[in-house]
N, C-alpha and C positions, 0 to 999 in steps of 0.2 A: 130627740130620743122618743121612740114610739114603742108601745106594747105590740109585740109581734104576733098576737093572737090570729089576726087575719091571714098571716102568711104560713101558718101551720097546716100541714097536710094531715087533716084529722083522720082520714081513712087508714093511715099507716102508723099512727101514734101507738106506742106499745109500752107497757110497764110490766117487767118481770118480777115475780114474787109479790104481787099486789093482792090484798084481800079482796075477793070479788064484791063484797058488799061495801067496800071503801076504796073505790077505784081512783085512778089518776085524774079522771074528768072532774072529780070533786075539787082537786087542787089547781087544775090548769084552766078550766073553762070559766069564762066571765059569768058572774052571778053566783055560781056554785062556790067559787073560791072566796067570795065575800061572806059566806055563811059559816059562822064559827062551829056549827053543828055538823058540817060536812068536811071530810078530810080524806086524804090518801093514807092507807095503812098497809104496812108490810104483812105478809102472811106467815110463812114458816120460820123465818128468822128476821133479824134486824135489817138485812140488806135489801135494797131496791135498785133496779136498773131500768132507767127511763130512756126511751128512744123517741126523739121528737124530730121528724122530718119536716122540711119546709117545702112549699110549692115553688120557691125560687131561691137563689142564693141570697143569703142575708149577711149583714155585718152585725154581730152581737157586741154591744158596748157594756151592758151590765145585766144583772139579774137580781131577783129578790126572792126570798124564801121566808115563809112564816110557819112557825110550828103550831101544832094544835094540842091543847090540853097540857098535860104535865111535862115539865122540862126533861125528865129522864128519857122520854120517848122521842125527843127532838133530834134531828140529824146532827152529827158532829163532823165526821170526815167525809168530804164530798170531792169526787173527781169529775172533771168535765172533759169529754172527748169530742172531737169533731170529725165528721165524714168517715166514720167507721161503720160500714154496712152490716157487719155480722159480729158485733161485740157481745160476748157472753160474760158471765160472772168471773170465770177464771182469768180471762184476758183483761178484764177491767181491774182486777186485783193486781195483776202482774205488769201490765204495760204502763209506760209513762203517759200521764194525762197532759192535755193541752194546758190545763191549770187545775190546781188543787186548793181546797179551802178547808181550814179547821175552823168550824163555825163556833162563835161565842153566843151567849144569850142575846146580846144586842143585835148580832147578825140575824137572829131568828125572829126578829120582830117585824120583818118586811122591809128592812133598810136596804138601799141599793148596794150591791157588791160589784165593784168594778172588775172588768175583764181586761186582759192584755190584748189590746186592739189588733196588734199584728198577727196574733194567733187566731182570732175570731173574725177575720176579714171576709172570708168566702165560705160560709157555712151552709151546707145542704142538709146536714143531719147533726143534731146535738144529742149526745148520750150523756146522761147524768147518773153516776154511780154513787149511791149512798152506801158507804162502806160500814159505818156503825153509827151509834147514837150516843147521846150525852151520858146516859146512865147504864150503859151495857145491858139494856133491856132486850127482850125477845122481839118486841114490836117497835117499829119506827112510825111516827105520824107526821104528816105535812098537811097544813091547812091550805097554804097558798104558794103557788110557784108562778113567777112572772118573768118573761124574757123581754129585754129591751134592746132596741137597735134600729136598723134601717134595712130596707130591702132593695133588690134590683141592682143598684150600683155598687160595684166593688172597686177598690183602689188597686191599680196595677203599680206595684213598687218599681217596675222597670221604666215607667213613664215619668217618674219623679226626677227632676234635674237639679243639680247643685245650683245654688244662687249664684248668678253671674256667669254661668256656663252658657256659651253662645252656640247656636246651631250653625253648621257650616258645611 
């Protein structure tokens, strides 16, 4: 399990509704995300839509999120989407996600959150929709966001054979 920082295509990373003075880089980049005084913050309301493209197909196994400051501003409902090139707020709210999380206080301490491996096997772009926060506040804050997995190799489910099955 590896931190996928080196596989992120930084030139195309995007965060919609971020406060310009508290951007996604604060939560995602090495060094910044370890500083408790730096964080990602939403701007006009509590929602955030984060698009993270990779420079190769990756297999995501887990992720971690850490909240910054007061608990009411911490994310609560989070939806993860894969390989959706033009996902906006209305689609993120309406479309089914690859996986959804209702985050507890323990989840927001940077603990590993496991992903359904079959759904996150061949990911070129991950979109993270923060739908609301713990205290129904106007602003959501995230101190740290980490993606774990592996790159390059993907599992082809068609190549898996039943045990005992002979080729012939």
